[in-house]
C-alpha atoms as one frame of an Amber mdcrd trajectory, in Angstrom:
protein
 -11.608   7.826  -3.523 -10.640   4.140  -3.762  -7.528   5.096  -5.748  -6.431
   7.504  -3.016  -6.938   4.896  -0.279  -4.877   2.387  -2.244  -2.177   4.975
  -2.856  -2.023   5.809   0.866  -1.726   2.108   1.729   1.018   1.666  -0.861
   2.890   4.626   0.628   2.580   3.096   4.102   4.032  -0.122   2.695   6.905
   1.794   1.108   7.669   3.564   4.356   7.641   0.251   6.217  10.062  -1.264
   3.682  12.246   1.811   4.079  12.391   1.208   7.807  13.285  -2.434   7.197
  16.022  -1.463   4.752  17.533   1.322   6.816  17.087   0.101  10.363  16.031
  -3.575  10.151  12.819  -2.514  11.884   9.435  -3.773  10.651   6.853  -1.352
  12.046   3.859  -3.473  10.974   5.288  -6.548  12.707   6.141  -4.512  15.790
   2.622  -3.088  16.078   0.699  -6.261  15.280   2.726  -8.979  16.998   5.413
 -10.216  14.625   5.617 -11.112  10.949   3.825 -14.423  11.440   0.889 -13.009
  13.403  -2.442 -13.274  11.612  -3.166  -9.550  11.864   0.265  -8.670  10.451
  -0.271 -11.036   7.534  -3.667  -9.467   6.844  -2.109  -5.979   6.861   0.698
  -7.117   4.530  -1.881  -8.644   2.162  -4.106  -5.550   2.124  -1.094  -3.326
   1.416   0.090  -5.678  -1.332  -3.359  -5.647  -2.971  -3.382  -1.854  -2.791
   0.013  -1.799  -4.495  -1.244  -4.085  -7.250  -4.243  -1.792  -7.733  -1.895
   1.214  -7.985  -0.252  -0.428 -11.010  -3.478   0.333 -12.876  -2.890   4.042
 -12.212   0.105   3.906 -14.552  -1.994   2.765 -17.497  -5.033   4.983 -17.184
  -5.839   7.692 -19.662  -5.886  10.721 -17.367  -7.701  12.926 -19.890 -10.600
  10.451 -20.162 -10.718  10.121 -16.367 -11.194  13.893 -15.929 -13.993  13.985
 -18.521 -15.946  11.293 -16.632 -15.495  13.141 -13.323 -16.923  16.367 -14.740
C-alpha cells in the first residue's frame, strides 16, 4: 500500500513538472500560495521523498515480493 501511495505522489509530481515545462504553471504553488509558502515546500518535500522511495521499486526482486504476499 505504501508503495502505491508513493507512486501516486511521484506521478502527481511528474504531472506538476509537466505543467511547469509546457505552460510555466506550477499547480502546487498556485494551490498552496506560491513556491516559498510553507505548505508548498512541505508538499514538494513529501513528493520528493515519495520519488526517492520509488527508486527502490527498480531494484526489488518482484518474484520474491509475490511469494511474501501469498
